[in-house]
C-alpha positions as protocol buffer text, in pm:
chain_id: "A"
residue {
  index: 1
  type: MET
  ca { x: -12412 y: -22280 z: -17323 }
}
residue {
  index: 2
  type: PRO
  ca { x: -12742 y: -22047 z: -17335 }
}
residue {
  index: 3
  type: HIS
  ca { x: -12650 y: -21688 z: -17361 }
}
residue {
  index: 4
  type: ALA
  ca { x: -12885 y: -21359 z: -17381 }
}
residue {
  index: 5
  type: PRO
  ca { x: -12781 y: -21074 z: -17587 }
}
residue {
  index: 6
  type: SER
  ca { x: -12784 y: -20737 z: -17390 }
}
residue {
  index: 7
  type: GLU
  ca { x: -12621 y: -20408 z: -17444 }
}
residue {
  index: 8
  type: GLY
  ca { x: -12249 y: -20479 z: -17434 }
}
residue {
  index: 9
  type: ALA
  ca { x: -12237 y: -20830 z: -17269 }
}
residue {
  index: 10
  type: ARG
  ca { x: -12381 y: -21168 z: -17330 }
}
residue {
  index: 11
  type: LEU
  ca { x: -12560 y: -21312 z: -17042 }
}
residue {
  index: 12
  type: TRP
  ca { x: -12534 y: -21695 z: -16935 }
}
residue {
  index: 13
  type: TYR
  ca { x: -12882 y: -21828 z: -16788 }
}
residue {
  index: 14
  type: GLU
  ca { x: -13017 y: -22139 z: -16671 }
}
residue {
  index: 15
  type: GLU
  ca { x: -13376 y: -22258 z: -16639 }
}
residue {
  index: 16
  type: ALA
  ca { x: -13586 y: -22511 z: -16484 }
}
residue {
  index: 17
  type: GLY
  ca { x: -13950 y: -22624 z: -16459 }
}
residue {
  index: 18
  type: THR
  ca { x: -14261 y: -22482 z: -16599 }
}
residue {
  index: 19
  type: GLY
  ca { x: -14541 y: -22255 z: -16494 }
}
residue {
  index: 20
  type: HIS
  ca { x: -14550 y: -21885 z: -16421 }
}
residue {
  index: 21
  type: PRO
  ca { x: -14188 y: -21730 z: -16452 }
}
residue {
  index: 22
  type: ILE
  ca { x: -13934 y: -21646 z: -16146 }
}
residue {
  index: 23
  type: LEU
  ca { x: -13629 y: -21454 z: -16263 }
}
residue {
  index: 24
  type: PHE
  ca { x: -13360 y: -21475 z: -15994 }
}
residue {
  index: 25
  type: ILE
  ca { x: -13099 y: -21199 z: -15987 }
}
residue {
  index: 26
  type: HIS
  ca { x: -12782 y: -21278 z: -15769 }
}
residue {
  index: 27
  type: GLU
  ca { x: -12575 y: -21069 z: -15523 }
}
residue {
  index: 28
  type: PHE
  ca { x: -12237 y: -20902 z: -15556 }
}
residue {
  index: 29
  type: GLY
  ca { x: -12053 y: -21176 z: -15345 }
}
residue {
  index: 30
  type: ALA
  ca { x: -12203 y: -21480 z: -15540 }
}
residue {
  index: 31
  type: ASP
  ca { x: -12329 y: -21556 z: -15884 }
}
residue {
  index: 32
  type: HIS
  ca { x: -12615 y: -21775 z: -16039 }
}
residue {
  index: 33
  type: ARG
  ca { x: -12544 y: -22059 z: -15860 }
}
residue {
  index: 34
  type: GLU
  ca { x: -12652 y: -21923 z: -15521 }
}
residue {
  index: 35
  type: TRP
  ca { x: -12985 y: -21981 z: -15622 }
}
residue {
  index: 36
  type: GLU
  ca { x: -12959 y: -22377 z: -15658 }
}
residue {
  index: 37
  type: ASP
  ca { x: -13200 y: -22440 z: -15356 }
}
residue {
  index: 38
  type: GLN
  ca { x: -13435 y: -22196 z: -15474 }
}
residue {
  index: 39
  type: MET
  ca { x: -13406 y: -22333 z: -15826 }
}
residue {
  index: 40
  type: ARG
  ca { x: -13486 y: -22687 z: -15708 }
}
residue {
  index: 41
  type: PHE
  ca { x: -13748 y: -22592 z: -15495 }
}
residue {
  index: 42
  type: PHE
  ca { x: -13947 y: -22363 z: -15712 }
}
residue {
  index: 43
  type: SER
  ca { x: -13905 y: -22529 z: -16052 }
}
residue {
  index: 44
  type: ARG
  ca { x: -14164 y: -22779 z: -15920 }
}
residue {
  index: 45
  type: GLU
  ca { x: -14449 y: -22533 z: -15987 }
}
residue {
  index: 46
  type: TYR
  ca { x: -14257 y: -22241 z: -16174 }
}
residue {
  index: 47
  type: ARG
  ca { x: -14049 y: -22162 z: -16462 }
}
residue {
  index: 48
  type: CYS
  ca { x: -13719 y: -22064 z: -16284 }
}
residue {
  index: 49
  type: ILE
  ca { x: -13439 y: -21847 z: -16443 }
}
residue {
  index: 50
  type: ALA
  ca { x: -13114 y: -21759 z: -16306 }
}
residue {
  index: 51
  type: TYR
  ca { x: -12858 y: -21589 z: -16483 }
}
residue {
  index: 52
  type: ALA
  ca { x: -12497 y: -21454 z: -16421 }
}
residue {
  index: 53
  type: ALA
  ca { x: -12446 y: -21096 z: -16424 }
}
residue {
  index: 54
  type: ARG
  ca { x: -12216 y: -20931 z: -16662 }
}
residue {
  index: 55
  type: GLY
  ca { x: -11877 y: -20960 z: -16513 }
}
residue {
  index: 56
  type: TYR
  ca { x: -11952 y: -21287 z: -16384 }
}
residue {
  index: 57
  type: PRO
  ca { x: -11826 y: -21595 z: -16598 }
}
residue {
  index: 58
  type: PRO
  ca { x: -11979 y: -21785 z: -16767 }
}
residue {
  index: 59
  type: SER
  ca { x: -12142 y: -21436 z: -16887 }
}
residue {
  index: 60
  type: GLU
  ca { x: -11927 y: -21213 z: -17049 }
}
residue {
  index: 61
  type: VAL
  ca { x: -11667 y: -20989 z: -16857 }
}
residue {
  index: 62
  type: PRO
  ca { x: -11661 y: -20618 z: -17045 }
}
residue {
  index: 63
  type: SER
  ca { x: -11350 y: -20435 z: -17018 }
}
residue {
  index: 64
  type: ASP
  ca { x: -11504 y: -20106 z: -17054 }
}
residue {
  index: 65
  type: PRO
  ca { x: -11600 y: -19952 z: -16707 }
}
residue {
  index: 66
  type: LYS
  ca { x: -11889 y: -19761 z: -16904 }
}
residue {
  index: 67
  type: LEU
  ca { x: -12041 y: -20108 z: -16953 }
}
residue {
  index: 68
  type: TYR
  ca { x: -12101 y: -20133 z: -16565 }
}
residue {
  index: 69
  type: GLY
  ca { x: -12372 y: -19986 z: -16356 }
}
residue {
  index: 70
  type: GLN
  ca { x: -12731 y: -19979 z: -16205 }
}
residue {
  index: 71
  type: ASP
  ca { x: -12891 y: -19908 z: -16556 }
}
residue {
  index: 72
  type: TYR
  ca { x: -12720 y: -20220 z: -16722 }
}
residue {
  index: 73
  type: ALA
  ca { x: -12823 y: -20428 z: -16424 }
}
residue {
  index: 74
  type: VAL
  ca { x: -13188 y: -20344 z: -16520 }
}
residue {
  index: 75
  type: LYS
  ca { x: -13136 y: -20361 z: -16884 }
}
residue {
  index: 76
  type: ASP
  ca { x: -12961 y: -20728 z: -16824 }
}
residue {
  index: 77
  type: ALA
  ca { x: -13278 y: -20844 z: -16643 }
}
residue {
  index: 78
  type: VAL
  ca { x: -13503 y: -20720 z: -16918 }
}
residue {
  index: 79
  type: ALA
  ca { x: -13264 y: -20873 z: -17175 }
}
residue {
  index: 80
  type: VAL
  ca { x: -13291 y: -21221 z: -17042 }
}
residue {
  index: 81
  type: LEU
  ca { x: -13675 y: -21202 z: -17023 }
}
residue {
  index: 82
  type: ARG
  ca { x: -13679 y: -21075 z: -17357 }
}
residue {
  index: 83
  type: HIS
  ca { x: -13467 y: -21337 z: -17507 }
}
residue {
  index: 84
  type: LEU
  ca { x: -13696 y: -21602 z: -17358 }
}
residue {
  index: 85
  type: GLY
  ca { x: -14008 y: -21457 z: -17462 }
}
residue {
  index: 86
  type: ILE
  ca { x: -14156 y: -21387 z: -17126 }
}
residue {
  index: 87
  type: PRO
  ca { x: -14377 y: -21086 z: -17083 }
}
residue {
  index: 88
  type: LYS
  ca { x: -14406 y: -21090 z: -16703 }
}
residue {
  index: 89
  type: ALA
  ca { x: -14217 y: -21266 z: -16417 }
}
residue {
  index: 90
  type: HIS
  ca { x: -14178 y: -21264 z: -16058 }
}
residue {
  index: 91
  type: VAL
  ca { x: -13846 y: -21082 z: -15992 }
}
residue {
  index: 92
  type: VAL
  ca { x: -13654 y: -21229 z: -15679 }
}
residue {
  index: 93
  type: GLY
  ca { x: -13313 y: -21041 z: -15587 }
}
residue {
  index: 94
  type: LEU
  ca { x: -13071 y: -21064 z: -15316 }
}
residue {
  index: 95
  type: SER
  ca { x: -12874 y: -20756 z: -15218 }
}
residue {
  index: 96
  type: MET
  ca { x: -12703 y: -20611 z: -15522 }
}
residue {
  index: 97
  type: GLY
  ca { x: -12948 y: -20827 z: -15722 }
}
residue {
  index: 98
  type: ALA
  ca { x: -13256 y: -20689 z: -15496 }
}
residue {
  index: 99
  type: PHE
  ca { x: -13137 y: -20343 z: -15569 }
}
residue {
  index: 100
  type: ALA
  ca { x: -13172 y: -20416 z: -15961 }
}
residue {
  index: 101
  type: ALA
  ca { x: -13497 y: -20595 z: -15895 }
}
residue {
  index: 102
  type: LEU
  ca { x: -13641 y: -20247 z: -15707 }
}
residue {
  index: 103
  type: LEU
  ca { x: -13505 y: -20037 z: -15990 }
}
residue {
  index: 104
  type: PHE
  ca { x: -13679 y: -20307 z: -16246 }
}
residue {
  index: 105
  type: GLY
  ca { x: -14011 y: -20235 z: -16063 }
}
residue {
  index: 106
  type: LEU
  ca { x: -13990 y: -19907 z: -16091 }
}
residue {
  index: 107
  type: ARG
  ca { x: -13892 y: -19877 z: -16443 }
}
residue {
  index: 108
  type: HIS
  ca { x: -14094 y: -20176 z: -16561 }
}
residue {
  index: 109
  type: PRO
  ca { x: -14370 y: -20218 z: -16330 }
}
residue {
  index: 110
  type: GLY
  ca { x: -14592 y: -20382 z: -16616 }
}
residue {
  index: 111
  type: VAL
  ca { x: -14321 y: -20676 z: -16646 }
}
residue {
  index: 112
  type: ALA
  ca { x: -14318 y: -20757 z: -16264 }
}
residue {
  index: 113
  type: THR
  ca { x: -14587 y: -20973 z: -16140 }
}
residue {
  index: 114
  type: SER
  ca { x: -14400 y: -20920 z: -15782 }
}
residue {
  index: 115
  type: LEU
  ca { x: -14083 y: -20836 z: -15634 }
}
residue {
  index: 116
  type: VAL
  ca { x: -13895 y: -21026 z: -15358 }
}
residue {
  index: 117
  type: LEU
  ca { x: -13623 y: -20786 z: -15239 }
}
residue {
  index: 118
  type: ALA
  ca { x: -13395 y: -20974 z: -14991 }
}
residue {
  index: 119
  type: GLY
  ca { x: -13098 y: -20780 z: -14827 }
}
residue {
  index: 120
  type: VAL
  ca { x: -13154 y: -20486 z: -15002 }
}
residue {
  index: 121
  type: GLY
  ca { x: -13000 y: -20149 z: -14930 }
}
residue {
  index: 122
  type: SER
  ca { x: -12668 y: -20134 z: -14772 }
}
residue {
  index: 123
  type: GLY
  ca { x: -12483 y: -19794 z: -14842 }
}
residue {
  index: 124
  type: SER
  ca { x: -12817 y: -19637 z: -14897 }
}
residue {
  index: 125
  type: PRO
  ca { x: -12877 y: -19450 z: -14570 }
}
residue {
  index: 126
  type: ARG
  ca { x: -12749 y: -19089 z: -14653 }
}
residue {
  index: 127
  type: GLN
  ca { x: -12513 y: -19070 z: -14366 }
}
residue {
  index: 128
  type: GLU
  ca { x: -12335 y: -19404 z: -14481 }
}
residue {
  index: 129
  type: GLN
  ca { x: -12330 y: -19333 z: -14827 }
}
residue {
  index: 130
  type: ALA
  ca { x: -11995 y: -19145 z: -14874 }
}
residue {
  index: 131
  type: ALA
  ca { x: -11812 y: -19386 z: -14690 }
}
residue {
  index: 132
  type: PHE
  ca { x: -11962 y: -19665 z: -14855 }
}
residue {
  index: 133
  type: ARG
  ca { x: -11872 y: -19532 z: -15203 }
}
residue {
  index: 134
  type: THR
  ca { x: -11510 y: -19470 z: -15109 }
}
residue {
  index: 135
  type: ALA
  ca { x: -11497 y: -19843 z: -14991 }
}
residue {
  index: 136
  type: CYS
  ca { x: -11633 y: -19958 z: -15299 }
}
residue {
  index: 137
  type: GLN
  ca { x: -11369 y: -19784 z: -15520 }
}
residue {
  index: 138
  type: GLY
  ca { x: -11088 y: -19903 z: -15297 }
}
residue {
  index: 139
  type: ARG
  ca { x: -11206 y: -20275 z: -15295 }
}
residue {
  index: 140
  type: GLY
  ca { x: -11283 y: -20266 z: -15674 }
}
residue {
  index: 141
  type: ASP
  ca { x: -10927 y: -20157 z: -15737 }
}
residue {
  index: 142
  type: THR
  ca { x: -10798 y: -20447 z: -15489 }
}
residue {
  index: 143
  type: LEU
  ca { x: -10997 y: -20691 z: -15689 }
}
residue {
  index: 144
  type: ILE
  ca { x: -10904 y: -20579 z: -16037 }
}
residue {
  index: 145
  type: ALA
  ca { x: -10512 y: -20601 z: -15915 }
}
residue {
  index: 146
  type: LYS
  ca { x: -10522 y: -20897 z: -15715 }
}
residue {
  index: 147
  type: GLY
  ca { x: -10845 y: -21115 z: -15770 }
}
residue {
  index: 148
  type: TRP
  ca { x: -11047 y: -21298 z: -15488 }
}
residue {
  index: 149
  type: PRO
  ca { x: -10804 y: -21556 z: -15361 }
}
residue {
  index: 150
  type: GLY
  ca { x: -10663 y: -21490 z: -15043 }
}
residue {
  index: 151
  type: GLU
  ca { x: -10740 y: -21171 z: -14828 }
}
residue {
  index: 152
  type: MET
  ca { x: -11053 y: -21045 z: -15022 }
}
residue {
  index: 153
  type: ALA
  ca { x: -11223 y: -21385 z: -14997 }
}
residue {
  index: 154
  type: GLU
  ca { x: -11146 y: -21442 z: -14646 }
}
residue {
  index: 155
  type: GLU
  ca { x: -11245 y: -21089 z: -14525 }
}
residue {
  index: 156
  type: THR
  ca { x: -11587 y: -21138 z: -14703 }
}
residue {
  index: 157
  type: GLY
  ca { x: -11655 y: -21448 z: -14581 }
}
residue {
  index: 158
  type: HIS
  ca { x: -11569 y: -21376 z: -14218 }
}
residue {
  index: 159
  type: SER
  ca { x: -11735 y: -21007 z: -14247 }
}
residue {
  index: 160
  type: PRO
  ca { x: -12026 y: -20945 z: -13952 }
}
residue {
  index: 161
  type: THR
  ca { x: -12311 y: -20997 z: -14196 }
}
residue {
  index: 162
  type: ARG
  ca { x: -12143 y: -21337 z: -14345 }
}
residue {
  index: 163
  type: ILE
  ca { x: -12004 y: -21495 z: -14033 }
}
residue {
  index: 164
  type: GLN
  ca { x: -12352 y: -21646 z: -13945 }
}
residue {
  index: 165
  type: LEU
  ca { x: -12349 y: -21869 z: -14258 }
}
residue {
  index: 166
  type: LYS
  ca { x: -12023 y: -22033 z: -14119 }
}
residue {
  index: 167
  type: LYS
  ca { x: -12168 y: -22082 z: -13795 }
}
residue {
  index: 168
  type: LYS
  ca { x: -12479 y: -22232 z: -13901 }
}
residue {
  index: 169
  type: ASP
  ca { x: -12375 y: -22433 z: -14184 }
}
residue {
  index: 170
  type: PRO
  ca { x: -11998 y: -22483 z: -14231 }
}
residue {
  index: 171
  type: ARG
  ca { x: -12021 y: -22702 z: -14519 }
}
residue {
  index: 172
  type: GLY
  ca { x: -12234 y: -22449 z: -14714 }
}
residue {
  index: 173
  type: TRP
  ca { x: -12012 y: -22175 z: -14628 }
}
residue {
  index: 174
  type: ALA
  ca { x: -11696 y: -22378 z: -14765 }
}
residue {
  index: 175
  type: ALA
  ca { x: -11903 y: -22424 z: -15081 }
}
residue {
  index: 176
  type: TYR
  ca { x: -11980 y: -22036 z: -15066 }
}
residue {
  index: 177
  type: MET
  ca { x: -11598 y: -21955 z: -15037 }
}
residue {
  index: 178
  type: GLN
  ca { x: -11510 y: -22195 z: -15324 }
}
residue {
  index: 179
  type: ARG
  ca { x: -11763 y: -22010 z: -15561 }
}
residue {
  index: 180
  type: LEU
  ca { x: -11615 y: -21681 z: -15444 }
}
residue {
  index: 181
  type: SER
  ca { x: -11281 y: -21763 z: -15531 }
}
residue {
  index: 182
  type: GLU
  ca { x: -11379 y: -21856 z: -15878 }
}
residue {
  index: 183
  type: HIS
  ca { x: -11488 y: -21510 z: -15938 }
}
residue {
  index: 184
  type: SER
  ca { x: -11357 y: -21247 z: -16210 }
}
residue {
  index: 185
  type: GLY
  ca { x: -11125 y: -21012 z: -16034 }
}
residue {
  index: 186
  type: PRO
  ca { x: -11147 y: -20755 z: -16329 }
}
residue {
  index: 187
  type: GLY
  ca { x: -11530 y: -20837 z: -16373 }
}
residue {
  index: 188
  type: THR
  ca { x: -11619 y: -20790 z: -15987 }
}
residue {
  index: 189
  type: GLY
  ca { x: -11372 y: -20520 z: -15959 }
}
residue {
  index: 190
  type: LEU
  ca { x: -11540 y: -20306 z: -16247 }
}
residue {
  index: 191
  type: THR
  ca { x: -11893 y: -20417 z: -16082 }
}
residue {
  index: 192
  type: MET
  ca { x: -11792 y: -20299 z: -15757 }
}
residue {
  index: 193
  type: LYS
  ca { x: -11655 y: -19949 z: -15854 }
}
residue {
  index: 194
  type: HIS
  ca { x: -11920 y: -19872 z: -16110 }
}
residue {
  index: 195
  type: TYR
  ca { x: -12228 y: -20044 z: -15993 }
}
residue {
  index: 196
  type: GLN
  ca { x: -12195 y: -20077 z: -15618 }
}
residue {
  index: 197
  type: GLY
  ca { x: -12000 y: -19779 z: -15581 }
}
residue {
  index: 198
  type: GLU
  ca { x: -12187 y: -19542 z: -15807 }
}
residue {
  index: 199
  type: ARG
  ca { x: -12550 y: -19645 z: -15745 }
}
residue {
  index: 200
  type: ASP
  ca { x: -12820 y: -19408 z: -15629 }
}
residue {
  index: 201
  type: SER
  ca { x: -12938 y: -19432 z: -15264 }
}
residue {
  index: 202
  type: ILE
  ca { x: -13268 y: -19583 z: -15238 }
}
residue {
  index: 203
  type: PHE
  ca { x: -13374 y: -19300 z: -15015 }
}
residue {
  index: 204
  type: ASP
  ca { x: -13354 y: -19044 z: -15318 }
}
residue {
  index: 205
  type: TRP
  ca { x: -13643 y: -19264 z: -15482 }
}
residue {
  index: 206
  type: GLU
  ca { x: -13894 y: -19189 z: -15222 }
}
residue {
  index: 207
  type: ALA
  ca { x: -14145 y: -19029 z: -15460 }
}
residue {
  index: 208
  type: GLU
  ca { x: -14140 y: -19295 z: -15714 }
}
residue {
  index: 209
  type: LEU
  ca { x: -14148 y: -19562 z: -15453 }
}
residue {
  index: 210
  type: ARG
  ca { x: -14462 y: -19422 z: -15305 }
}
residue {
  index: 211
  type: ARG
  ca { x: -14631 y: -19477 z: -15661 }
}
residue {
  index: 212
  type: MET
  ca { x: -14506 y: -19811 z: -15731 }
}
residue {
  index: 213
  type: ALA
  ca { x: -14775 y: -20057 z: -15635 }
}
residue {
  index: 214
  type: VAL
  ca { x: -14616 y: -20373 z: -15758 }
}
residue {
  index: 215
  type: PRO
  ca { x: -14659 y: -20632 z: -15475 }
}
residue {
  index: 216
  type: THR
  ca { x: -14330 y: -20652 z: -15288 }
}
residue {
  index: 217
  type: LEU
  ca { x: -14188 y: -20888 z: -15009 }
}
residue {
  index: 218
  type: LEU
  ca { x: -13894 y: -20715 z: -14833 }
}
residue {
  index: 219
  type: ALA
  ca { x: -13690 y: -20991 z: -14656 }
}
residue {
  index: 220
  type: VAL
  ca { x: -13390 y: -20927 z: -14409 }
}
residue {
  index: 221
  type: GLY
  ca { x: -13197 y: -21096 z: -14147 }
}
residue {
  index: 222
  type: ASP
  ca { x: -13192 y: -20938 z: -13807 }
}
residue {
  index: 223
  type: GLU
  ca { x: -12813 y: -20932 z: -13801 }
}
residue {
  index: 224
  type: ASP
  ca { x: -12789 y: -20783 z: -14131 }
}
residue {
  index: 225
  type: GLY
  ca { x: -12704 y: -20435 z: -13987 }
}
residue {
  index: 226
  type: PRO
  ca { x: -12644 y: -20247 z: -14301 }
}
residue {
  index: 227
  type: CYS
  ca { x: -12962 y: -20304 z: -14466 }
}
residue {
  index: 228
  type: ILE
  ca { x: -13223 y: -20298 z: -14158 }
}
residue {
  index: 229
  type: GLU
  ca { x: -13273 y: -19919 z: -14195 }
}
residue {
  index: 230
  type: THR
  ca { x: -13341 y: -19925 z: -14568 }
}
residue {
  index: 231
  type: ASN
  ca { x: -13585 y: -20203 z: -14525 }
}
residue {
  index: 232
  type: ILE
  ca { x: -13775 y: -20018 z: -14258 }
}
residue {
  index: 233
  type: PHE
  ca { x: -13795 y: -19700 z: -14489 }
}
residue {
  index: 234
  type: LEU
  ca { x: -13905 y: -19909 z: -14802 }
}
residue {
  index: 235
  type: LYS
  ca { x: -14196 y: -20067 z: -14563 }
}
residue {
  index: 236
  type: SER
  ca { x: -14285 y: -19722 z: -14463 }
}
residue {
  index: 237
  type: VAL
  ca { x: -14301 y: -19574 z: -14829 }
}
residue {
  index: 238
  type: LEU
  ca { x: -14376 y: -19887 z: -15065 }
}
residue {
  index: 239
  type: PRO
  ca { x: -14782 y: -19897 z: -15067 }
}
residue {
  index: 240
  type: ASN
  ca { x: -14799 y: -20289 z: -15141 }
}
residue {
  index: 241
  type: ALA
  ca { x: -14506 y: -20423 z: -14932 }
}
residue {
  index: 242
  type: GLY
  ca { x: -14462 y: -20641 z: -14656 }
}
residue {
  index: 243
  type: LEU
  ca { x: -14166 y: -20704 z: -14458 }
}
residue {
  index: 244
  type: TRP
  ca { x: -14038 y: -21035 z: -14318 }
}
residue {
  index: 245
  type: MET
  ca { x: -13739 y: -21017 z: -14076 }
}
residue {
  index: 246
  type: CYS
  ca { x: -13559 y: -21370 z: -14029 }
}
residue {
  index: 247
  type: PRO
  ca { x: -13398 y: -21384 z: -13664 }
}
residue {
  index: 248
  type: ARG
  ca { x: -13037 y: -21473 z: -13629 }
}
residue {
  index: 249
  type: THR
  ca { x: -12970 y: -21419 z: -13970 }
}
residue {
  index: 250
  type: GLY
  ca { x: -12702 y: -21220 z: -14160 }
}
residue {
  index: 251
  type: HIS
  ca { x: -12708 y: -21106 z: -14530 }
}
residue {
  index: 252
  type: ALA
  ca { x: -12731 y: -21431 z: -14752 }
}
residue {
  index: 253
  type: ILE
  ca { x: -13087 y: -21492 z: -14630 }
}
residue {
  index: 254
  type: ASN
  ca { x: -13142 y: -21750 z: -14870 }
}
residue {
  index: 255
  type: LEU
  ca { x: -12827 y: -21939 z: -14815 }
}
residue {
  index: 256
  type: GLU
  ca { x: -12834 y: -21935 z: -14421 }
}
residue {
  index: 257
  type: GLU
  ca { x: -13204 y: -22028 z: -14417 }
}
residue {
  index: 258
  type: PRO
  ca { x: -13320 y: -22180 z: -14727 }
}
residue {
  index: 259
  type: ALA
  ca { x: -13623 y: -22355 z: -14585 }
}
residue {
  index: 260
  type: ALA
  ca { x: -13764 y: -22061 z: -14407 }
}
residue {
  index: 261
  type: PHE
  ca { x: -13682 y: -21811 z: -14727 }
}
residue {
  index: 262
  type: ASN
  ca { x: -13846 y: -22101 z: -14966 }
}
residue {
  index: 263
  type: ARG
  ca { x: -14163 y: -22109 z: -14731 }
}
residue {
  index: 264
  type: GLU
  ca { x: -14220 y: -21710 z: -14700 }
}
residue {
  index: 265
  type: VAL
  ca { x: -14147 y: -21640 z: -15068 }
}
residue {
  index: 266
  type: ALA
  ca { x: -14378 y: -21940 z: -15170 }
}
residue {
  index: 267
  type: ALA
  ca { x: -14656 y: -21799 z: -14952 }
}
residue {
  index: 268
  type: PHE
  ca { x: -14609 y: -21449 z: -15080 }
}
residue {
  index: 269
  type: LEU
  ca { x: -14635 y: -21563 z: -15447 }
}
residue {
  index: 270
  type: SER
  ca { x: -14938 y: -21776 z: -15390 }
}
residue {
  index: 271
  type: THR
  ca { x: -15092 y: -21470 z: -15212 }
}
residue {
  index: 272
  type: VAL
  ca { x: -15008 y: -21258 z: -15505 }
}
residue {
  index: 273
  type: GLU
  ca { x: -15139 y: -21515 z: -15768 }
}
residue {
  index: 274
  type: ARG
  ca { x: -15470 y: -21528 z: -15578 }
}
residue {
  index: 275
  type: GLY
  ca { x: -15519 y: -21167 z: -15586 }
}
residue {
  index: 276
  type: ARG
  ca { x: -15513 y: -21139 z: -15222 }
}
residue {
  index: 277
  type: TRP
  ca { x: -15187 y: -20921 z: -15152 }
}
residue {
  index: 278
  type: SER
  ca { x: -15396 y: -20616 z: -15118 }
}
residue {
  index: 279
  type: LEU
  ca { x: -15276 y: -20246 z: -15063 }
}
residue {
  index: 280
  type: GLY
  ca { x: -15146 y: -20173 z: -14730 }
}
């Protein structure tokens, strides 16, 4: 299987199609397989790459807690592109992956043709950050000790921002739950504790965000409560961002509404590539 070397871990990746590259970065509660609808759709015109984050097999699962965190998430995205000889790409992320994509844009703006940030920002509002971090530590310990099957998977799949997928697409939700049960308890537990639970608040980056001109599409469901405030903030400070809010939709926007998501992202990429995504 193909792997890209990164600092402290080898990352499994897959690719399809030819054309300008798109790098897909997955969320905490999923893996590279969540992008299948997008890989199939966009690979008709683009070179699409999806990879499993460190801690998510078939990528390696480091046992050292110091090898997890937001800095490694960005390094891993860069490592995959470098391994494939890609100098510049559209970067599309969901949730934890969108956080990494945003930080990627801040640190490597010359490598990002554009950013698509879907469901970004849970735990970032300052009034929520302390409780969010505490919850991440507890959930991380539980995952390390018990893994996903049973209580943790059921709690995640039936959470207020995920239940919409079950209501709209029971078959898709069942497939999501199966993938969830296959994740590494230690890998996701360490990710929860040291990436999710120790990452910055996006609100703390305001000065840098106001200077970042990378074309950006913010995508959020109107029932993704933990992310709405952060997306409105990002729309107000990013000089080159547009905000798309999808109605009746929760956190996993690309799984709940794949056709709408693909349509909006395709239109955004086309506008960027034609040089028509101008500063607001």
